[in-house]
C-alpha positions in Angstrom: -3.9 19.5 3.2 -0.3 19.6 1.8 1.7 16.7 1.4 4.5 15.2 -1.2 4.7 11.7 -2.2 8.3 9.9 -2.6 10.0 6.9 -2.2 10.1 5.1 1.2 13.5 3.9 2.0 15.3 2.3 4.9 16.5 6.2 6.5 12.6 6.4 6.8 11.9 3.0 8.8 10.9 5.0 11.9 7.7 6.5 10.4 6.8 3.9 8.3 6.7 1.1 11.2 4.7 3.5 12.7 2.5 4.0 10.0 2.5 0.0 9.5 1.2 -0.6 13.0 -2.0 1.6 12.7 -1.9 -1.0 9.3 -2.0 -3.6 11.3 -4.3 -2.4 13.9 -6.6 -1.0 11.2 -7.0 -5.1 10.4 -7.6 -6.2 14.0 -4.1 -7.2 15.0 -2.0 -5.8 18.3 -0.2 -3.2 18.5 3.5 -4.2 17.5 6.0 -1.0 16.6 8.8 -3.6 16.7 7.0 -6.5 15.0 6.2 -3.5 11.7 9.4 -2.4 12.0 11.0 -5.8 11.5 9.2 -6.9 8.9 9.7 -3.7 7.4 13.3 -3.7 7.5 13.7 -7.6 6.1 11.1 -6.0 3.0 13.6 -3.1 2.2 16.9 -4.7 3.1 16.5 -7.3 0.5 14.5 -4.9 -2.1 11.3 -7.3 -1.9 8.6 -4.5 -2.1 8.6 -0.5 -2.9 6.8 1.7 -0.4 5.9 5.0 -0.9 5.4 7.6 1.9 3.2 10.6 2.1 4.5 13.1 3.9 2.2 16.7 4.9 3.9 19.9 5.2 6.2 19.3 8.2 7.8 16.1 7.1 5.4 13.8 9.1 4.7 10.6 7.9 0.9 10.3 7.1 0.4 7.3 4.6 2.0 4.9 2.8 1.5 2.0 0.2 3.4 -0.9 0.4 3.1 -3.2 -3.4 5.5 -6.2 -3.8 6.4 -7.6 -7.8 4.7 -10.9 -9.3 4.3 -12.4 -12.8 1.0 -13.6 -15.0 1.8 -17.0 -15.7 -0.9 -16.8 -17.6 -0.8 -13.4 -19.6 3.2 -13.9 -19.3 3.2 -10.5 -17.7 5.0 -8.7 -14.7 2.6 -7.4 -12.2 2.4 -6.1 -8.8 -0.1 -6.5 -6.0 -0.4 -3.4 -3.8 -1.2 -5.0 -0.4 -0.9 -2.5 2.0 -3.2 1.3 2.2 -3.2 3.3 4.9 -3.5 6.9 5.5 -3.5 8.3 9.3 -6.6 9.0 10.5 -5.9 13.1 11.3 -5.1 12.6 7.4 -8.3 11.6 6.1 -10.3 12.7 3.9 -7.4 15.4 2.4 -6.6 13.5 -0.9 -3.4 11.3 0.5 -4.8 7.8 -0.5 -6.0 9.1 -3.8 -2.4 10.5 -4.2 -1.2 7.4 -3.2 -2.9 4.9 -5.4 -2.1 7.3 -8.1 1.7 7.0 -7.7 1.6 3.8 -7.2 -0.3 2.7 -10.4 3.2 5.3 -11.9 5.5 3.3 -10.3 4.2 0.0 -11.2 3.5 1.2 -14.9 7.3 2.7 -14.3 8.2 -0.5 -13.5 6.8 -2.6 -16.9 3.7 -4.1 -14.9 0.5 -4.1 -17.3 -1.6 -5.0 -14.3 -2.1 -3.4 -10.7 -4.4 -5.2 -8.3 -5.3 -4.9 -4.4 -7.8 -6.5 -2.0 -9.8 -4.9 1.1 -12.3 -6.4 3.7 -15.3 -6.8 2.0 -17.1 -4.2 4.7 -14.2 -1.6 3.8 -17.1 0.5 1.4 -15.3 3.7 1.8 -12.3 2.1 0.4 -13.9 0.9 -2.0 -15.8 3.4 -3.1 -12.1 5.4 -3.3 -10.5 2.6 -5.7 -13.7 2.7 -8.1 -13.6 6.2 -8.9 -10.1 6.3 -9.5 -10.9 3.2 -12.5 -10.6 0.4 -10.2 -12.6 -2.6 -11.4 -13.7 -5.5 -8.8 -12.8 -8.7 -10.4 -16.0 -10.5 -11.8 -13.9 -13.7 -13.4 -11.6 -15.0 -10.4 -13.1 -16.1 -6.7 -9.5 -15.9 -4.4 -8.7 -18.3 -1.7 -6.2 -18.6 0.8 -5.0 -21.7 2.8 -3.0 -21.0 6.1 -0.2 -22.7 6.5 
């Protein structure tokens, strides 16, 4: 499978919304393409995230990743959170996810980020194996918590 990766824009909103809705469903959320579209439109409209879009040889969207800029107060550096990564089921096992991760690292470096972080479900062994094969390391120092508001 041949594909290209480029930055997603507001003009890609319909393609991105379909992929983003699939991503949300993968993590147990109900299908809601309109909500996915609205969420992405807000992120892109306010320049709050960077989205990379993978397109197949026919120009159809087959995957995406979304990153958010952050800062580390302790390290006093810019960082990026790779919050979302999704490849359409028909395009899996063709190198799309690896290419998106490499492109995300390149983009984060170009923004001056000192690091890129992500989290995934504890039972998502295929994703964990991919991350580790590309040099990502599981955090051994910090335990992550969350507070529902």
